[in-house]
N, C-alpha and C positions, 0 to 999 in steps of 0.2 A: 610516942603518939603513933600507932601504928594506923595506917590507911589515910591518915589524916593530910589534906592538901597542903605543900609546903610552902604556898603563897599565902594562905590563911593563917599559919602560924607564924607569920612575920609583919603582918597587918600593922600591928601596934607602931612599927618601925616606919610607915611608910612617909611621914612628914618631918621626919629628921633632918634638921639643918647641917648644911656643910658651908660655912661662910654664911652668904645671904642666900643661898640654893638648897632645895632639897637634895636627898642623896641622889634621886632619879635624876634631877635635872642636871647634877653634877655628871653623872654618866653620860647622859646625852651630850652635852657641851665636850666632854672628854672624846667623845667620837666624831665630833666636828674638827678636832685637830691631831687625833691619832688614830692608827688602823686596828690596833688590839688593845685589850686591857685584860690583867689576868688578877689574881686575888692579893697578890702581893703589891701590884701598884694600886689597885683600890684602896688598901688600907693605908700604905705610906704616904701616896700622892694625894687621896680623897678623903682619907678618913673613913673609909666604909670598910666595915670589918665582915658584913654579910652580902656579899656582891652577889650569891648566887640568888638570894630572896629579892632584891633589887631587880636582877634581871628577870626572874620571873614575873615579879609585876609589872615590868614593861612589856615584856612579852603578851601579858593579859590586855595592857592598853593598846596593842596593836604593834608594836615596835617588833622586829625580827632580827636575830642574831645567830651567826655560826659559831661552833665551838670546834678549835682545833687542838691538838696536843704538840707541846715543845718540849723536846728533850735536852737534858743539860747535865753535864757530870757537876756533881756537888763537890762539897771540897774533901770528901773521902774518895773520890774518882769511881764514885757509884753513880750510874745512869739515872737521874730524877726527871719525872715528867710533871709539868705543871699544864693545865689548861690555859689556853689563852681565848678569850671571847672577842669576837670579830663583830663589830656593828655596821 
């Protein structure tokens, strides 16, 4: 989908539930208890596969986030970068 708005492409996922909360509500709750969230944490801790889509939707709703890059050595001793979202 060239030139498509990434938020609109995932609009149908907006109300997916995680427990009794939507995915967006889960992210908001996460940032009340933690300072950062990355894609791996979103998937393993919150069951959210499309973190970037949910962050995009939350930004459209008025929330603001910062993005920082964290570097870490992987199991092959290569430097690997993972973006962290700060709420």
